[in-house]
C-alpha positions in Angstrom: 20.2 7.2 3.9 16.9 6.0 2.5 15.3 2.8 3.5 12.6 0.7 1.8 9.3 -0.3 3.5 6.4 -2.4 2.4 3.0 -0.9 3.3 -0.1 -3.1 3.1 -3.8 -2.6 3.1 -6.8 -4.9 2.2 -10.0 -4.2 0.3 -13.0 -6.4 -0.5 -13.3 -5.3 -4.2 -10.9 -6.5 -6.8 -11.4 -3.5 -9.1 -10.7 -1.1 -6.2 -7.6 -3.0 -5.3 -6.3 -2.6 -8.8 -7.3 1.1 -8.9 -5.4 1.8 -5.7 -2.3 -0.2 -6.7 -2.1 1.4 -10.1 -2.8 4.9 -8.9 -0.2 4.8 -6.2 2.5 3.8 -8.7 1.2 6.5 -11.2 1.4 9.1 -8.5 5.0 8.0 -7.8 4.2 7.3 -4.2 5.1 3.6 -4.6 7.8 2.1 -6.9 5.7 -1.0 -7.2 2.4 -2.4 -5.9 1.2 -6.0 -5.8 -2.4 -7.1 -5.6 -2.5 -10.6 -4.1 -5.0 -13.2 -5.1 -8.4 -13.3 -3.5 -8.4 -14.4 0.2 -10.9 -14.6 3.0 -10.8 -11.8 5.6 -12.2 -12.4 9.1 -12.8 -9.4 11.4 -15.2 -8.0 14.0 -17.8 -5.5 13.0 -20.5 -4.0 15.1 -19.9 -6.6 17.8 -20.1 -9.6 15.4 -17.7 -11.8 13.6 -17.7 -11.2 9.8 -15.9 -12.8 6.9 -15.7 -11.6 3.3 -13.5 -12.0 0.3 -10.6 -9.5 0.0 -7.4 -8.5 -1.7 -4.2 -7.5 -0.1 -2.4 -4.6 -1.8 1.4 -4.3 -0.9 3.2 -1.1 -1.8 7.0 -0.8 -2.1 8.1 2.7 -1.1 10.6 4.6 1.0 10.3 5.4 4.6 10.3 9.1 3.6 7.3 8.7 1.3 5.2 6.3 3.4 3.2 9.0 5.2 2.2 10.6 1.9 1.3 7.2 0.5 -0.9 6.5 3.6 -2.8 9.7 3.2 -3.3 9.1 -0.5 -4.5 5.5 0.0 -6.9 6.5 2.9 -8.5 9.2 0.8 -9.4 6.6 -1.8 -10.0 3.6 0.4 -13.6 2.3 0.7 -13.3 1.4 4.4 -13.9 3.9 7.2 -10.9 2.5 9.1 -8.7 0.7 6.6 -6.0 -1.7 7.5 -2.5 -0.1 7.3 0.6 -2.0 8.1 4.1 -0.9 7.4 7.0 -3.4 7.4 10.7 -2.6 7.1 12.4 -4.3 4.1 15.7 -5.4 5.4 18.5 -6.8 3.2 17.6 -5.0 0.0 20.3 -4.5 -2.6 21.8 -1.1 -3.2 20.5 -1.3 -6.8 17.0 -2.0 -5.8 17.1 0.7 -3.1 18.3 3.2 -5.7 15.4 2.2 -8.1 12.8 2.6 -5.4 14.2 6.0 -4.3 14.3 7.1 -8.0 10.7 6.0 -8.7 9.2 7.7 -5.6 11.4 10.9 -5.5 9.3 13.0 -7.8 5.9 12.2 -6.4 3.0 14.4 -7.6 1.2 14.0 -4.2 2.0 15.6 -0.9 -0.1 15.7 2.2 
């Protein structure tokens, strides 16, 4: 039985966030993608603490398609080591699960 996951990444460029979100849905790797409002990201880089503006992109996909989605996103991501977090989506309705499965079943991309 299929299950839904939410995969997330962050980028520091709004246009790139939109490009990745839209492209993943167009490639049928994600049934939906949300670009969250600008936020501040803190992280270590080259031994120092950095902060920059960023955007979280959340993808709704199936557990079966998440590896293909990850490969696709990483090929287009501007960071050398992008954030990639996958969260299970518990308690989804059967109708929503069926929609996500349908929207990602005929993906044009495979790793």
